[in-house]
C-alpha positions as CSV (number, residue, x, y, z in Angstrom):
1,X,0.0,0.0,-0.1
2,X,1.3,3.6,-0.8
3,X,2.4,6.1,1.5
4,X,-0.1,8.4,-0.3
5,X,-3.1,6.0,0.1
6,X,-2.4,6.0,3.9
7,X,-2.2,9.3,4.1
8,X,-5.5,9.9,2.5
9,X,-6.9,7.1,4.1
10,X,-5.9,9.0,7.7
11,X,-7.2,12.3,6.0
12,X,-10.6,10.3,5.6
13,X,-10.9,8.8,8.9
14,X,-10.2,11.9,10.8
15,X,-13.1,13.8,8.9
16,X,-15.4,10.6,9.0
17,X,-14.7,10.9,13.4
18,X,-15.0,14.3,13.5
19,X,-18.2,14.3,11.7
20,X,-19.9,11.5,14.0
21,X,-18.2,13.4,17.6
22,X,-22.2,14.2,18.6
23,X,-22.9,10.5,18.4
24,X,-19.9,9.3,20.0
25,X,-20.7,11.5,22.8
26,X,-23.9,10.9,23.3
27,X,-23.3,7.2,23.6
28,X,-20.6,7.7,26.4
29,X,-22.9,10.3,27.9
30,X,-25.1,7.2,28.4
31,X,-22.9,4.5,30.0
32,X,-19.8,7.2,30.4
33,X,-17.8,10.1,30.7
34,X,-19.2,11.7,27.8
35,X,-16.2,12.2,26.4
36,X,-15.5,10.4,24.4
37,X,-16.5,12.3,20.8
38,X,-15.0,15.4,22.0
39,X,-11.5,13.3,23.0
40,X,-11.5,11.8,19.3
41,X,-12.4,14.9,17.7
42,X,-9.3,16.9,19.1
43,X,-6.9,14.0,18.7
44,X,-8.1,13.7,15.0
45,X,-8.4,17.5,14.6
46,X,-5.1,17.2,15.2
47,X,-3.9,14.5,12.7
48,X,-5.7,16.9,10.0
49,X,-3.4,19.4,11.0
50,X,-0.5,16.9,10.2
51,X,-1.9,15.7,6.7
52,X,-0.1,18.5,5.0
53,X,3.0,17.9,6.6
54,X,2.9,14.3,5.7
55,X,2.0,14.8,2.0
56,X,5.2,17.3,1.6
57,X,7.7,14.9,3.9
58,X,6.0,12.3,2.3
59,X,9.5,11.2,0.2
60,X,11.3,11.0,3.4
61,X,8.8,8.8,5.5
62,X,8.3,5.3,5.4
63,X,5.1,3.7,6.4
64,X,6.3,2.9,9.8
65,X,7.2,6.5,10.6
66,X,4.1,7.7,9.2
67,X,2.1,5.4,11.6
68,X,4.3,6.0,14.8
69,X,4.1,9.6,14.1
70,X,-0.3,9.9,13.9
71,X,0.4,7.5,16.9
72,X,2.3,10.0,19.2
73,X,-0.2,12.9,17.7
74,X,-3.3,10.6,19.2
75,X,-1.6,9.8,22.3
76,X,-0.9,13.6,23.1
77,X,-4.0,14.9,22.5
78,X,-6.6,12.4,23.0
79,X,-7.5,12.4,26.8
80,X,-9.6,8.9,28.5
81,X,-8.7,5.4,27.3
82,X,-9.2,5.7,23.6
83,X,-6.6,8.0,22.8
84,X,-3.6,5.4,24.3
85,X,-5.8,2.5,23.0
86,X,-5.8,3.7,19.4
87,X,-2.3,4.8,19.4
88,X,-1.1,1.0,20.9
89,X,-2.8,-0.1,17.4
90,X,-0.9,2.4,15.1
91,X,2.8,1.7,17.0
92,X,2.3,-2.0,16.9
93,X,1.5,-1.6,13.0
94,X,4.3,0.6,12.8
95,X,6.6,-2.0,14.3
96,X,4.9,-5.0,11.9
97,X,5.7,-3.0,8.6
98,X,9.3,-1.6,9.8
99,X,11.9,-2.4,7.5
100,X,9.2,-2.6,4.5
101,X,9.2,-0.8,1.6
102,X,5.9,0.8,0.4
103,X,6.0,-1.3,-2.5
104,X,6.7,-4.7,-0.5
105,X,3.9,-4.7,1.5
106,X,1.3,-7.4,0.7
107,X,-1.8,-8.5,1.7
108,X,0.0,-11.1,4.3
109,X,2.1,-8.2,5.9
110,X,-1.2,-5.9,6.3
111,X,-2.5,-9.2,8.1
112,X,-0.1,-9.5,10.6
113,X,-0.2,-6.0,11.2
114,X,-3.9,-6.3,11.9
115,X,-3.3,-8.8,14.3
116,X,-0.5,-6.8,16.1
117,X,-2.7,-4.0,16.4
118,X,-5.5,-6.2,17.6
119,X,-3.6,-7.7,20.1
120,X,-1.9,-4.5,21.4
121,X,-5.3,-3.0,22.2
122,X,-6.0,-6.4,24.3
123,X,-3.5,-6.1,26.3
124,X,-3.5,-2.5,26.9
125,X,-7.1,-2.3,28.1
126,X,-7.1,-5.8,29.5
127,X,-10.3,-6.5,27.3
128,X,-11.6,-9.5,25.8
129,X,-14.6,-10.1,23.7
130,X,-18.0,-10.2,25.6
131,X,-16.0,-6.8,27.9
132,X,-18.4,-4.3,26.1
133,X,-15.7,-2.4,24.4
134,X,-13.9,-1.4,21.2
135,X,-12.3,-5.5,21.4
136,X,-16.2,-7.0,20.9
137,X,-15.8,-4.7,17.1
138,X,-12.0,-5.3,16.0
139,X,-11.4,-8.9,17.4
140,X,-14.3,-10.5,15.1
141,X,-13.0,-7.9,12.5
142,X,-9.6,-9.5,12.5
143,X,-10.8,-13.4,12.4
144,X,-12.9,-12.9,9.4
145,X,-10.4,-10.7,7.9
146,X,-7.4,-13.4,8.6
147,X,-10.0,-16.8,7.0
148,X,-10.5,-14.3,3.8
149,X,-7.0,-13.4,3.6
150,X,-6.5,-17.5,3.9
151,X,-8.6,-18.2,1.5
152,X,-6.9,-16.2,-0.7
153,X,-9.5,-13.5,-1.6
154,X,-8.3,-9.9,-2.1
155,X,-7.9,-7.0,0.2
156,X,-11.5,-5.7,-1.0
157,X,-12.8,-8.7,0.1
158,X,-11.3,-9.6,2.6
159,X,-11.8,-6.2,4.6
160,X,-15.7,-6.6,3.8
161,X,-16.0,-10.2,5.3
162,X,-14.1,-8.8,8.3
163,X,-16.1,-5.5,8.4
164,X,-19.5,-7.5,8.3
165,X,-18.3,-9.0,11.2
166,X,-17.6,-6.0,13.0
167,X,-20.9,-4.5,12.7
168,X,-22.4,-7.6,14.3
169,X,-19.8,-7.1,17.1
170,X,-20.6,-3.6,17.8
171,X,-24.2,-4.2,17.6
172,X,-23.8,-7.2,20.2
173,X,-22.6,-4.7,22.3
174,X,-25.9,-3.6,23.3
175,X,-26.8,-6.1,25.0
176,X,-24.0,-6.6,26.9
177,X,-22.9,-5.2,30.8
178,X,-20.5,-3.6,30.7
179,X,-17.2,-5.3,32.2
180,X,-14.6,-2.4,31.9
181,X,-14.4,1.0,32.4
182,X,-16.4,3.9,33.6
183,X,-19.3,2.0,32.4
184,X,-18.8,-0.9,34.5
185,X,-19.8,0.9,37.2
186,X,-23.5,0.9,35.9
187,X,-23.9,-3.0,36.5
188,X,-27.4,-3.6,34.5
189,X,-27.9,-0.3,33.5
190,X,-24.8,-0.5,31.0
191,X,-27.0,-2.5,28.8
192,X,-29.2,-1.3,26.3
193,X,-26.5,0.9,24.5
194,X,-23.6,0.3,21.9
195,X,-20.4,0.7,23.6
196,X,-19.1,4.0,22.0
197,X,-15.5,2.6,21.7
198,X,-17.1,-0.4,19.8
199,X,-18.7,2.3,17.5
200,X,-15.7,4.4,16.7
201,X,-13.7,1.5,15.9
202,X,-16.2,0.4,13.5
203,X,-16.5,3.5,12.3
204,X,-12.9,3.5,11.4
205,X,-12.7,0.1,9.7
206,X,-15.5,1.0,7.6
207,X,-13.9,4.2,6.7
208,X,-10.9,2.4,5.8
209,X,-12.8,-0.1,3.5
210,X,-14.2,2.5,1.5
211,X,-10.9,3.7,0.6
212,X,-9.6,0.8,-0.2
């Protein structure tokens, strides 16, 4: 995947997340601090501000550096738990792509990078499927994506299968009692609302799919 395409994807992700600030905030207000949308908007405003810099310096940046700089931007601007979690995912992917030339990256490299990102989020957040977190979106995505890759489907089709599983996982959080984060303090009252982190991670995955 070419760096200029990755920069375009980052730009589009930022636009989509910012556009959904109110929705994400409303979800978080129901079961959390009410700041998920605001925090992500702050972070992705900062990412958008770096897009021109990325484009101007594209020839001097490999994919690993591009992802690491995006991670550091989110880590320094996004409050709450989501900043470190999304930054961890990007840093894990950056490490997976280290020493890879952009023209040499294939679908197996992408599958491995996604695996590392998911594992990084799970470890950082100490969360599993069923805890009502973004893991309920991203782990089903990875499982379906990996299966499609192993069946030698192309990137677009593999991502489509992953996205279908991700949507089901996201929607399942509505009926789950939270076991992690501030939402867990609500006990059974956390049931009935989609987890905001599960929703924001789905929006990001869907945006990537639309840009492939």
